VOSE-453992 format. One record per residue: x, y, z of N, C-alpha, C in turn; residue in one letter. Coordinates in steps of 0.02 Angstrom, whole numbers, plus 32768, in hexadecimal, padded with zeros to 4 digits. Each point is the difference from the previous one (the first is absolute). Layout:
BEGIN
XYZXYZXYZA
...
//
This chain:
BEGIN
802A7FC580007FD6803B8000802C803E8000M
7FFE80257FCA802B803A7FF97FD7803B7FEAN
7FFA8032802A7FD580387FF2802680397FDEF
80437FFC7FFD802880377FE680137FF47FB8S
7FE480287FD280127FF87FBA804A800F7FF5L
801980328025804780117FF8802C7FC78014A
7FEE7FDE803780297FC980167FFB7FC57FD1S
7FC77FF87FDF7FF97FCA7FCF802D800E7FC4I
8001803E7FEA802580117FC3804B8003800BR
80148012803C8047800B800D80207FC1801BA
80037FCC7FD7801D7FC0801680477FFA7FE5R
802F8025801980447FFA7FE980207FC1801BG
802F7FE57FDB80267FC5801680418019801CR
800480078042803C801B801F802A7FC9801DK
804180097FFD802C7FD080207FFF8009804BK
800D7FCB80248003800480488038802E8015S
7FF7802080398034802B801B80347FD98026H
7FF67FBD800780317FD88024803B7FF17FD2V
803B80108016803B7FF67FD680147FB78001S
80277FEC7FCD80157FBB7FFC80297FEB803CG
802C802B8017802B7FEE80387FD87FF68040A
7FC7802180047FD87FFB803D7FC97FCC7FFBA
80017FDB7FC97FC77FD57FF27FF57FCB8036C
80357FDD80147FF67FCA802F7FE880188043S
8017803B80167FEA801A80407FB9801A7FFAK
7FEF80207FC87FBE801E7FFA7FCA7FCC7FF9A
800F7FC77FE37FCC7FD07FF47FFE7FC88033Y
803A7FE5801380007FCB803280477FE78008M
800E7FD9803580427FE38007800E7FD27FC5P
803D7FFF7FEA80117FD87FC6802A7FC48016C
7FE67FC57FF680247FC3801180207FE57FC0F
803F7FEF800580237FE27FC67FED7FB77FFDI
7FD77FEF7FCF7FE47FBC7FFC80227FDA7FC7L
80377FE0801180247FDC7FCC7FD67FC77FE4V
7FD57FE380297FD87FC87FE97FD180147FC8V
7FED80417FFD7FD380177FCC802680257FCAF
802480348013802380287FCF802E80308025Q
803280197FDE802B8033801D7FDF80437FFDL
8007802780347FE680447FFF8030802B7FD9V
7FE680217FCC802B80267FD37FF3804A8007A
803280277FF17FF980487FFF8012801A7FBBC
7FDD80347FEC800D801B7FBE7FD77FDD7FCCG
800F800F7FC07FDC7FE27FC97FEE80337FCCG
7FE27FE97FCB7FEE802C7FC97FB680097FFDS
7FEB80377FE07FB9800D7FF97FE47FDC7FC4S
7FBF7FF980007FDE7FE07FC87FD280327FDFT
800480077FBF7FD780327FDE7FC57FDD7FDFS
7FCB80277FF77FC47FE67FE0800B7FF87FB6S
7FEB7FC87FE480087FF57FB87FBC7FF07FE2S
7FF4801D7FC67FC37FF17FDC7FC2801B8020G
80058033802B7FC6801D80218005804B7FFAT
7FC8802080117FFF804880008010801D8044S
80197FD6802D800C80168045804280258008G
800580248038803D8022801180277FD38030R
804180037FFE80297FD380288007801A8047D
7FE17FDD802F800A80108046801A7FC28023V
80257FD87FDA80177FC0801C8034800C8036S
80057FCF802C80338002803580197FBA800BS
803D7FFA8015801E7FBE800C80067FF4804AT
7FEE7FC6801680047FEE8046804880088018L
8009802580358042800B801B80117FCA8034V
7FCF7FEE8027800B7FCD80327FBE7FDD800ET
80037FC180117FC37FDB801080027FEE804AE
7FCB800F80247FFD7FF180477FD07FC8800DG
80117FD3802D7FD67FC7800F7FFD7FF5804BC
7FC57FEE80187FF67FEE80477FE57FBA8004N
80137FD980337FE77FBC80077FB67FFE8012P
7FDD7FCD7FE87FB97FF8800F7FF87FE48047V
7FC48008801A7FEA7FE0803E7FC87FD07FEDV
80067FC180167FCD7FCE7FF17FCE7FFC803AS
7FC080017FEF7FCD800180357FC07FE37FE5H
7FD37FF1802E7FBD7FEA7FEE7FCF80378014S
7FC17FEF80097FCE80318013800B80148049I
7FE1803880148005801980458047800A8017D
802D80127FD180468010800E80287FC6801DR
7FEB7FC37FF480257FC6801880407FF67FD8E
80398005802180407FF97FDE800D7FB77FEDM
80217FF77FC780137FBE7FE8804C7FFC7FFDL
801B7FC9801980497FF6800080107FBD7FDFE
80357FFD7FD9802A80397FEC7FDE80297FCAP
8014803E7FF97FE4802C7FCD80197FEB7FBBA
7FD880107FCE80147FF17FBB804180257FEFS
80287FE27FD6803D80207FE97FF0802C7FC4K
7FDD8035800D7FEA802E7FCC800B80478017A
8001802E7FD1800D8046800E7FCF802C7FD8Y
7FEC8036801D7FDB80337FDC803080357FE7G
8000800C7FBF8032802C7FE17FDD803C7FDFC
8021803980017FE5803F7FE8802B801A7FC7V
7FDF80197FCC8021801D7FC67FE480477FF5Y
8025803480147FE780447FF5800180137FB6P
7FCB80217FEA7FFD80177FBB802180447FF7L
800B80258037801880457FFD7FD2802A7FD4E
7FC07FF480077FCB80247FDB7FCA80118033I
7FE080397FF77FC98014802B7FBE7FFD7FDBQ
7FCE7FE580227FBD7FFC7FE67FD27FF0803BD
7FC07FF57FF37FD57FEC80377FCC7FCE7FE7H
7FE67FD980307FCC7FCF7FF180127FD37FC6A
803D7FE5800080177FD67FC97FE47FBA8006A
7FFA7FDE7FC67FED7FBA7FFC80377FD97FDDT
7FFE7FBE800480367FD77FE47FE67FC07FE3M
801F7FEA7FC97FF27FBF7FE180407FE77FDEQ
80007FC07FEB80397FE67FDC7FE87FCE7FCCL
80277FFD7FC97FF17FD17FCA801A7FBB8012L
7FEF7FCF7FD880147FBB800F804B7FF77FFBS
8023802C7FDA80497FFA7FFB802480278036D
7FDB801D8030801F802380388008804B7FF6G
7FED801B7FC6800380487FF67FD280238031T
801A803180247FDA802380337FE380417FE5L
7FC4801080167FE0803F7FEF7FE38020803FF
800C803F80087FE0802880347FD680357FDCV
7FC0800380117FD480307FE1800780448020G
801280327FD980038045801A7FBA8018800FA
7FFA803380297FBE801B80107FE080207FC4S
802880127FCE7FE5801E7FC380347FFA7FC9S
7FE97FF77FC3802C80087FC680217FC27FE5G
80117FCF802A80247FC77FE580177FCF8035G
80337FD97FEF80177FCB802D804C80028005V
80197FE4803680487FF48008800D7FB77FF2Y
80377FF17FDE800F7FBC7FEB80477FED8015R
80077FC1801680427FE5801180077FBA7FE2S
80387FF77FDB800F7FBE7FE380307FD8802CF
801A801E803680367FE180267FEF7FF9804AD
7FC47FE9800F7FEB7FF280448005803D802EQ
7FEE803A7FE57FFB803C802980408026800AG
80367FED7FDE803F8024800A800280427FD8K
7FDF80037FC77FFD803E7FDA7FBA80077FE3S
7FEC803E7FF57FBC800F7FEB7FFE80357FCAW
7FCF7FFB7FD47FF580347FCE7FB680138001E
7FF3803F7FF27FBB80187FFD7FE77FFF7FB9Y
7FC57FE37FF57FE27FFD7FBE7FC1802B8001I
800180367FDB7FC5802A7FF97FD47FE37FC9E
7FC17FF180117FD47FDF7FD17FE480347FCFI
80047FF47FBF7FE980317FCF7FB480078002P
7FE7803A7FE97FB7800B80007FDD7FD57FCCP
7FBE7FFA80097FD77FDC7FCF7FF6802B7FC2L
7FE57FE27FCB7FF580257FC37FCF803A8009E
7FD37FFB80307FCF8036800B801B8037802DN
803F7FFA80158020803380297FFC7FF3804AG
7FD57FD280167FFF7FEE804780417FDD8014D
80128005803F803F7FE280177FFA7FEC8049S
80347FDF801880037FEC8046801B8038802CN
7FE7803C7FF58017803A80277FD4800C803CS
7FD17FD4800E7FD58007803A80247FEC8040G
7FDC7FE1802D801E7FEF80417FF17FB88011S
801A7FEA803B7FF47FBD801980177FCA7FCFH
803B80077FE4801A7FCE7FD280057FBC8020G
7FE87FCD7FDD80017FBB8018801C7FD47FC9I
80307FD68012801D7FD17FD07FE77FBA8010V
7FF47FD97FCB7FE67FBC8007801C7FD47FC9H
800F7FC2801080177FCF7FCE7FCE7FC67FFEV
7FE97FEF7FC47FD37FC87FF7802A7FC07FFDD
7FF77FD1802F802A7FC480017FF57FD17FC6P
7FC880057FDC7FF47FD37FC7802480187FC1R
800580417FF6801D801B7FC280418024800CT
8013800C803E803B802780127FFB80497FE6D
7FC380167FF47FF680457FEA8004802F803CR
8020803A7FF68007803380337FCB80367FF5L
7FDC801080357FCD80357FFE80138039802EY
7FEC803D7FEC8009803B802A7FC2802C7FFBY
7FDF800C80397FC180258002800980408029L
7FE880387FE57FFB803D80277FB880197FFDT
7FED802680337FBC801980058000804C8003S
7FC8801E7FEA7FF380488001802680257FC9T
7FE6803C7FF0801F802F7FD280097FE57FB9Q
7FCE7FDB7FE880027FE77FBC7FDC80347FD4V
802480227FD37FE180377FDA7FC17FEE7FDBP
7FFF7FC67FDE7FC57FEF7FD97FC47FF2802DS
800D7FEC803E7FC97FF2802F7FE18040801BC
8027803580057FE6803F801A7FCD801F7FD2A
80027FEE7FC07FD1801B7FCF7FC97FCF7FEDT
7FFF7FC580227FCD7FCE7FF37FC3800E802AT
7FC880137FE07FC2800F8024800B802F803CN
801F80397FF5800D802D80387FBF801B801EP
8000800880417FC7801B802480138044801DQ
7FD480317FFD801180438019801580008049P
7FE67FD1802880117FFF804780397FD0800FT
801B7FDF7FCD80347FCE800B804580228001D
8010801F8039804080228005803A7FCF8005F
7FF17FC0800980357FCD8004800B7FDE7FBDL
7FE4801B7FCA80057FDF7FBF80497FF77FEBS
802C802E801580477FFA7FED80217FC58024V
7FDF7FE38031801C7FC780257FE47FBE7FE8L
7FDE80007FC87FE07FC37FE980317FD17FDCR
7FEB7FBF8000801D7FCF7FD280407FDF8016G
80127FCD7FDA803F7FDB800A801F7FF17FBDS
80427FFA800080257FE97FC680257FC18013V
7FF37FCA7FDB80237FC18009802F7FF57FC6L
80407FF9800F80337FF17FCE801B7FBA800CS
80177FE07FCA801C7FBD800880397FF47FCFW
802C7FD28015803B7FF07FD9800A7FB57FFFS
800F7FE57FC6800E7FB97FF9804A7FF17FF6D
802B8034800780477FF67FF6802980228038D
7FEA7FF7803D80238018803C8007804C8002A
7FD080237FE3800080488006802180267FC7G
80157FDE7FCC802180237FC87FCD80247FD4N
7FC77FDF7FF37FCB80207FD87FBF7FF98026T
7FD0802F7FF17FC2800380277FC4800A7FD4W
7FC87FE480157FBE80107FE67FD58013803BE
7FC280177FF27FD6801280397FBB80167FEBG
7FD9801380337FBA80137FF47FEA802F8037A
7FD3802E7FEE7FDD802980317FC27FD98018T
7FF67FFE80417FCC7FD5801D7FDA80268035I
7FC07FF380057FD6801380398002804C800CA
7FE780267FD08000804880067FD1801A8036C
7FD57FD5801B7FD38015803580197FED8045D
80407FEE8005801D7FEF8041803580338012T
80157FFD8040802E80338019803F7FE0801FY
800380038041803F7FF6802480147FB68008D
80417FF37FF880227FC380127FDF7FC27FE2W
80017FFB7FBE7FEA7FC27FDF80327FC8800CG
7FEA7FC37FF5802B7FC5800A7FF97FD37FC2K
80367FDB7FF180007FD27FC880107FBA8019V
7FDE7FCE7FE5800C7FBA80117FF47FD57FC2A
801F7FC680007FF47FCF7FCA7FF27FBC801ET
7FDD7FD77FDB7FF17FBC80167FF37FD47FC4G
7FF77FBF800A7FF07FD47FC87FC080167FDDP
80017FFD7FBE7FC480127FD97FCD7FC88001A
7FC2800E7FEF7FCD7FCB7FFD80167FC87FCFP
7FEA7FC5800D80127FC67FD77FEC800C7FB7Q
802E7FF27FD37FF480097FB9801280447FE5G
80138030802D801380427FE980427FFD7FDBN
800780257FC9803D7FFD7FD8803C801B8026A
7FF8803880238037801D802680007FDF8045Y
803B7FED801A80027FD7803D7FEB80248040P
8001804380017FF38024803E7FC780317FF9S
7FDC800A80367FD0803680078023803A8024A
7FF6803D7FE7801E803B801E7FC880288021I
800B8015803E7FCE80258025801D80438017Y
7FD980357FF780118041801C7FC78014802FV
8012800F803E7FCF801380338006804B800CF
7FCA80257FF88001804880097FD280178037G
8010803A801C7FD8801D80367FD080337FE3V
7FC07FFB80127FCC802E7FE97FCB80028037A
7FD4802D80037FF380367FD2801F80418019E
802C7FF9802F8022803A801C80497FEF800CR
80278031801780487FF7800480147FC7802FL
7FE07FFD803A80107FCB80307FC07FDD8014I
80037FBF80057FC47FDB80147FD27FF37FC6G
7FC07FF380107FD07FF47FCC80047FB97FE5G
7FFB7FFA7FBE7FFA7FC07FE080427FEA7FE0K
80087FBE7FFB803A7FE57FDE7FEA7FDF7FBFR
800B80247FC97FEF7FE67FBE80357FCF7FE8Y
7FEB7FD27FD4802E7FCF7FE37FFD80047FB4V
8039800B7FE080077FFC7FB7802B7FC47FF0D
7FEB7FD97FCF80237FC17FF180107FFB7FB6R
803A7FE47FF280137FF07FBB80127FB77FFBS
7FE67FDF7FCC800F7FB97FF4802A7FF57FC1L
801680387FE180287FFA7FC3804380268005D
801C7FFF803C8042801F80088000804C8002G
7FC6801F800D7FFD804880057FE780237FC2G
7FF07FDB7FCB7FE7801F7FC27FBC801F800BV
7FD47FDC80217FBD801A80107FF27FF7804AT
7FD2802B801A7FF07FFF80467FB58000800AW
7FE97FDE80347FB97FFC80117FF680128049E
7FD0802D800D7FED801180447FD27FC9801BR
80127FE280387FD77FCE801E7FBF801F801AM
7FC97FDB7FFC7FBF801C80137FFA800E804AA
80257FDA80287FFC80088049803F801F801CN
7FF9802F802E803B80198022801C7FC8802CI
80418005800F801F7FCD80297FF3800A804AA
7FF9803E80147FF2801080467FEA80488005S
7FE5801280397FF08045800F802680108040A
803E80197FF880317FFC8036802980408007T
802D7FFD802F80368030800680367FEB7FCET
803D8018800980367FED7FD380127FB6800CE
7FEE7FD67FD1800C7FB9800780477FEF7FEAA
80167FC3801180437FEA7FEF80047FE87FB8G
803D7FEF7FEC800C7FE67FBD7FE07FBB7FFAS
7FE17FF37FC77FE07FC07FF480347FCB7FECA
7FEF7FC2800B802A7FC87FEE7FD47FC67FEAV
80167FD97FCF7FD97FC87FE680207FBE8013A
7FD67FD0801080187FBD8010800A7FD77FC1G
801A7FC48008800F7FD67FC57FC17FEC7FDAP
7FC68003801F7FC17FEF7FDE7FDD803D7FE4D
801F803A80057FE3803D7FE57FD780288032G
7FF57FE6803C7FDC802580348028803E8014T
7FDD803980068021803F800E7FEF80158047I
8031801D80247FF780158044801E8046800AY
7FE18029802A8021803A801C7FE0800F8043F
80238025802A7FE8800C80447FF4804A800DE
7FD8800E80337FF5804580167FE27FFE8046Y
800A803480287FDD800380407FBA801C7FF7P
7FCE7FE480217FBC80187FFA7FFA803F802BE
800F80377FE08004804180237FE680357FD1Y
7FCC802480147FE280307FD3801280488011N
8035800980288013804480148016802C7FC6G
801E7FE27FCC801480277FC67FC3801A7FD9Y
7FCC7FD87FFE7FC9800D7FD37FBD7FEF8022D
7FE1803080217FC07FF180227FCB7FE47FD2P
800580107FBE7FCE7FE57FD180077FB57FF8A
80347FE4801C800B7FB77FFC7FC17FDA8018R
7FE0801980347FC77FDC801C7FC380057FD2V
8003802E7FCF7FC680097FD480037FD37FC3L
803B7FE57FF180077FD47FC67FEC7FBA8015D
7FCA7FE77FE37FE57FC0801580167FC67FD3Q
8032800B7FD5801A7FC87FD980197FC9802FT
80258015803280167FD480357FEC80238042Y
7FC77FEF801B7FE58025803980318005803AP
8004803B801C802B800B803B7FE17FDC803CY
802A7FD880237FE97FDB803A80258019803DK
7FDD8021802D8022801C803B80297FCD8027P
7FEB7FC1800080267FCE802580457FF27FE2E
800980167FC280417FF77FE0802E803E8006N
7FEA803280238027803D800680467FF18018A
803180187FDC80477FFB800F801D7FB97FF6C
7FD87FD27FE9801C7FBE7FEF802480047FBEK
80327FD37FF8801F7FF87FBF7FD07FDA7FD3M
7FF5801D7FC47FD57FE27FCE802B7FE87FC6M
7FEC7FC97FE180217FE97FC37FCC7FFA7FCAV
800A80277FCA7FD47FFC7FC680197FC97FD2A
7FD37FD57FE880147FC47FDB7FD47FF87FC3I
80207FF17FC77FDB7FF17FC380167FBD7FE5S
7FD17FD47FF3800F7FBE7FE47FEC7FFA7FB7E
7FED80397FE17FED7FFE7FB9802380387FD9D
80408008800E802B802D7FDA7FEA80498004Y
7FEB8014803B7FF18046800D7FB980157FF1G
7FD57FD27FEC7FBC80147FED7FD3800A803DE
80057FD680327FD98008803E80307FF8803BT
7FEB801C803A802B8001803A7FD87FF1803FW
80217FE180307FE47FF980438030801F8032R
7FE48019803780278021803380017FD4803FQ
803B7FE9801380077FD3803980208025803BE
7FDD80038039801D801B803D802A7FCA8022A
803D80128013802D7FD180207FF58004804BV
7FE97FCA80207FEF80028048803C8012802BP
7FF280268035803380108031802F80387FEFG
7FF5801F7FC6802D80367FEC7FE480438016T
802D8031800C7FED804380138036802F7FE8L
7FF380227FC8803780237FDF7FE8803D7FDAA
7FDE802E80217FE9803D7FDF803A802A7FE6C
80397FFD80228039802B7FEF802C7FE27FC9F
7FE57FD17FD8802B7FDC7FD17FF180127FB8L
7FDF80387FF27FED80117FBC803780217FD9G
803A7FE07FFA8039801E7FDD80057FEB7FB7T
7FD57FD37FE97FFF7FEF7FB980387FD27FE9G
80267FE2802E80347FD27FEC7FE57FB97FFDT
80297FD17FE97FE97FBB7FF780087FDA8041Q
7FC77FEA801D80027FDB803E7FDF7FBB7FF9K
7FF27FEC7FC47FE87FBC7FF4802B7FE27FC8V
80117FC0800780287FDE7FCE7FE77FB87FF8A
800B7FE47FC47FE97FBC7FF1803C7FD87FE7I
800B7FC5801E80387FD77FE97FEB7FD47FC5D
80307FDB7FE57FF37FD97FC47FCF7FC6800DN
7FF47FEF803F7FCF7FCC80117FBB801D800CA
7FF980427FFE7FBF802080097FF280168047G
802E7FF7802F7FF5801880448006804C8002A
7FD2802080267FFF80488006801B80158044A
802880358000801E8019803E7FED804A8007Y
7FE58012803A7FEE8045800E80288018803CL
802380397FF98022801E80397FDE80418011I
8001801280407FE0803D8016801D80148044W
7FF8803F8010801A801B803F7FC58014802CV
7FFF7FE7803D7FC8800A802D7FFD8047801BS
7FC4801B80007FF58041802080057FFB804CD
7FFB7FC3801B80007FF7804980467FFF801CV
802C7FD67FE480427FF8801F803A80107FD1D
7FF280157FC2803580147FD2802C7FC77FE8G
7FE77FC2800580277FC67FEB7FED7FEC7FB9Q
802F7FDE7FDE7FF67FE77FBD7FE57FB98003L
7FC67FF57FE17FDF7FBF80017FF77FE47FBAY
7FF57FBE7FFC7FF47FDF7FC07FC77FCE8007M
7FD480007FCF7FCC7FCD7FF9800A7FDD7FBDN
7FEB7FC17FFB80067FDC7FC17FBD7FE07FEDT
7FF87FF47FBF7FC47FDF7FE780147FD17FC8S
7FE17FC67FFF800F7FCF7FCB7FC17FF07FD8V
7FCB802780097FC27FF47FDB7FE6803F7FDED
802E80247FE17FF0803D7FDB7FDF8035802DR
80168004803D7FEA8035802C7FBD7FF78021G
7FE17FC57FF97FC07FF4802180097FFB804CH
80367FE0801580117FFB804780498012800AT
80108018803D80448015801080147FE28043W
80407FF28007801B7FE980407FFF80398032T
80077FF0803F800980338033804180247FF4S
800280408013803C80287FF480397FE8802DA
803D80027FE5803C7FF18027802E803D7FFEV
8020800D8039802F8038800680437FEB7FE1N
801580237FCC803D7FED7FDC803880338009I
7FFC802A803580338032800C80447FE0800CM
8036801C7FE480437FE98012800F800E8049P
802B7FD78020800D80088048801A80458014P
802980207FD6801D803F80157FD4803C7FF2E
7FC97FF77FDC7FD380377FF17FC880038033A
7FEA803C80107FCB800980327FBD80117FE2T
8000802B7FCB7FC280147FE0800A80037FB5F
7FC87FFB7FDB800280057FB87FDF80417FE9S
801C801E7FCD7FE080397FE07FCA7FE67FD0S
7FDD802E7FE07FCF7FED7FCD80217FE77FC0S
8041800B7FF980237FF27FC2801C7FBA8001H
7FD77FCF7FED80157FBB7FF97FE37FE57FBFV
80267FD97FDC7FE87FE27FC180167FB87FFDT
7FDE7FD87FD6800E7FB97FFC7FFD7FE87FB7I
80297FCF7FF07FFD7FDD7FC080087FB6800EA
7FE87FD67FD180047FB7800980177FE07FBFA
801D7FC4800680197FDC7FC57FEA7FB78005A
80317FD380097FEF7FBA80057FD97FF28040E
7FE47FC580057FD47FEF80388023800F8043S
7FE0802B8028801A80118042803680358002G
801680177FC6803880317FFE7FE480467FFBH
800E802A80327FEC80468000803B802C8012I
7FFD803F7FEB8032803280127FDA803F8015L
8011801A803B7FDF803B801B80348037800AI
7FEF803C7FEB8029803B800D7FD8802F802CA
801F801B80347FDC802C802D802C80318024G
7FE18036801680218031802B7FEA7FF38047M
802E7FE6802A7FEF7FEC80438027802A8033L
7FE38007803C801F8027803580217FD48034G
802C801E802780237FDC80357FF980228043K
7FDA803780037FFA8025803E7FC87FE3802BS
7FFD8017803F7FCF7FE7802F7FBB801E7FF5A
7FFC80367FDA7FC080207FF27FF17FFC7FB5T
7FC17FFA7FF07FEA7FF87FBB7FFB80457FDFN
8028800B7FCC7FFF80407FDD7FCF80037FC7G
7FD87FCD7FF77FCE7FFF7FCA7FC180248018R
7FF6803C7FE67FC9802A80197FCC800E7FCBV
80057FE37FC57FD0800B7FCC800C7FD37FC5G
7FDA800A7FCB80067FD67FC5804580077FE1V
8016803E7FF78042800C7FE18030801C8034V
7FE9802E8029802C8023802E80197FD38038H
80418005800D801F7FDC80378032802D8022H
800F7FF1803F80348024802480367FCD8015T
8038801A801780357FD48019802B7FE47FC8G
80217FC8801080307FE17FD27FE47FBE7FE5Q
800D7FF47FBF7FE77FC47FE080377FE17FD5W
80027FBD800080367FDA7FE07FE47FD67FC7Y
80287FF67FCC7FEC7FD77FC7800E7FB68010S
7FCD7FD77FFC80067FB8800E7FEA7FD87FC3F
80217FC67FF87FE97FCC7FD27FF07FC28029L
7FCA7FDE7FEC7FEC7FC280217FEF7FCD7FCAM
801C7FC480057FF57FCD7FCE7FED7FBF8021E
7FCE7FDE7FE47FEB7FBE80197FF87FD17FC5S
80117FC1800C7FF77FCC7FCD7FCA7FCD8014F
7FE1800C803A7FC77FD480147FC8802C801CN
7FF280377FDE7FD18032801A7FB97FE58008A
7FEE7FCB7FDB7FBD7FE480067FF97FD0803AS
80377FF280247FFD7FD380397FDD8021803BA
7FE87FD7802E7FDF801B803B8030802B8029E
80407FED80008034802580258039800E7FCFK
7FFB80347FD98034800E7FCE804180188020P
80387FF47FDC8041801880148015803A7FD3F
8027802E801C8016803B7FDA804B800B800AF
801F801A7FCC8041801F80057FF5804B7FF8D
8011802780337FF480488000804280248009S
8005803B7FE2803D802780067FF0804A8002V
80208023802F7FFF80488002803780187FD2N
7FEE80237FCB803180147FCD8027803E8014L
7FEA802280358021803E8015802E7FF3803BD
802D8030800C80277FFF803D7FD880238037S
80107FF1803F7FDB801D80378003804C8000D
8038801C7FEA8008804980027FEB80227FC0D
7FE57FDB7FD07FE8801F7FC27FC27FDD7FE6D
7FC8800680237FC17FE47FE77FEA80227FC0P
7FD37FE17FDB7FE9801C7FC07FD88040800BS
7FDE800580387FD9803C8010801480158047V
8018803E80088014801880417FCC80338019I
80058010803F7FD28030801E800380427FD9E
7FC680197FED7FFD803E7FDA7FF77FF57FB6G
800E7FC27FE77FF27FEF7FBB7FBA7FE17FFCE
7FE97FF57FC47FBF7FE17FF780047FCE7FC7S
7FD57FCD80037FFF7FCF7FCA7FDC801D7FC3M
800F7FE47FC77FDB80107FC47FBF7FD87FFFT
7FDC80037FC87FC27FD97FFC800D7FB57FFEE
803D7FEC7FEB800F7FB97FFB804C7FF88009M
80157FEC803C80487FFE800F80227FBE7FEEN
7FDA7FCD7FEC801F7FC27FEE7FD47FD97FD0G
801F7FD57FD77FDA7FD87FD080277FC17FF0Y
7FDE7FC77FFD80217FC07FF57FF27FE47FBBT
802C7FD37FE97FF77FDE7FC1801D7FBA8005A
7FDB7FCF7FE780177FBB7FFD7FF07FE37FBBL
80317FDF7FE17FF27FDE7FC27FE07FBC8010T
7FDF7FE17FCF7FE37FBD800D80337FCE8018P
804080097FEC80347FD18014801B80108046S
7FEC8039801C8012800E804580378032800CG
801680257FCD80318035800B7FDD803E801AE
80148018803B7FDC80368020802B803D800DG
7FE1803B7FF880208040800D7FCD8030801EW
80198037801B7FD480358019802280437FF6A
7FD880347FFA801A80447FFB7FE68027803CV
802B802A801D7FEE802A8038801180497FF1F
7FDC802D8021800F80487FFD801A80158045V
803C801D8002801F801380408005804C8005R
7FF58018803B800B804780127FD8802F7FD2H
7FBF7FF47FFD7FD4802C7FDB7FEA8039802DS
7FF380397FE17FEB803A80267FB68004800DG
7FD87FD77FE17FB8800480097FDB7FD27FD1G
7FBE800380047FD57FD37FDA800F80027FB5T
800A803B7FE4800C80067FB8804980137FF1F
802C7FFA8031804680137FF780297FC47FEBS
8037800E7FDF802C7FCB7FE880317FEB8037E
80157FC27FFC80337FE6802D80317FD67FD9G
80307FE3802380347FD77FE07FE47FBA7FF1N
80057FEA7FC27FE97FBE7FED80377FCC800CL
7FED7FC8801E802C7FC680067FD87FC27FEEV
80217FCF7FE27FE17FBF7FF680237FCE802DV
7FDE7FC9800F801C7FD1802F7FE77FBA7FF0S
80217FCF801C7FEC7FBA7FF9801E7FD88038R
7FE87FC4800A801E7FD0802F802A7FCF7FD7I
80417FFE801080307FD77FDB800D7FC08028V
7FFC7FC87FDD800C7FBF8021803A7FDD7FDFR
80287FD98027803B7FDD7FE57FEA7FC87FD0P
//
């Protein structure tokens, strides 16, 4: 949610102010891990080739790694700990609310908040910025809330931005529609790792923070994947979630007859191996009082503040809204991905309790009809969780969670986005997440004296994002030391490295 047109338009790609010599101290203690690789200093830059982008590449000066802690639910420590490390790769680039994906060959992409993507061919050691060219009609990805997505069936890379689509501002303009300049989304895609691009203008009647997802296409469809774009309407925040779908690789688009939900800012959607689509949201109408007036999905007071999961089993045509029992999370409307589906079809929902500030997980193996009781999955050294947690899943039972967690005795989470105090970047990985008592390897990626968010700083709209390939390679991107909700911070990517 971005109300400032100036801040949307002024998305410069600035290098981090952290110098190379100070990198290891600024980001975390650096352990020389001979078993994995030698820590190197120096290197050459990588320039963009075959794109219209400007070169803002940077080469990793040093890689820092911290050992994981192995634990189960309720902070139960497991001994001995896994021989794994959480490693950080600074991009030396500033942006905010970044997302991350990777191709099947390991090429990494970080979605900029506007304009394009960052690409790395060498496991995060060097990066180049690719500015995506405009469409033939003049529309471009110059809006906001850039989101990157990779379709696992086709290895196609997608990049979606929302708002400020010129052709949408002139589509059926209304005299009272002062937000017409914030309409629409532009979806661009590349089938050659970002070298060339095609795209389309979509959903001119939607506004803030659209999301893109892909899943298996209906049986007999010529193109293997269905593409979904979820838009927010009929106002800037809240209201209805429209669904536009393409079954021919983006050539044509169809608006689904039914909205997916009547919600606050919902999370990113994800599709299971059978094509079932899921996304989550807290049942909270504070953003949009008119929510109770929309009877497509009647508002039920008994579900207030519960985590809801919207589910479609017919490729986005109809939806059901499932309340997850025992959840209480009104302060979780940050729009990040908090539901994930593994290759066996198990669904995982993570959420942060309004009561005790702990991170919990529920699972479902029947397409969201029933859910297990919530389990506390907080790492032993963390005390509270912020609203900024995301999850991805791959093979059966394999999940990766990225989150901003606290270590102080008092909970600094005081609102949906706003937080006080210090917050640290954590990765959590499990290979038996569907078990009654799952095990985790968790790692604090920061040093004690340099958390990602210090007192006086503020988180962006999305401080972390995870990505997992179907084969199980996982990464996450974090934003460090941001000045505020719409301010830029230092981008770093991270992963858990195993021998």
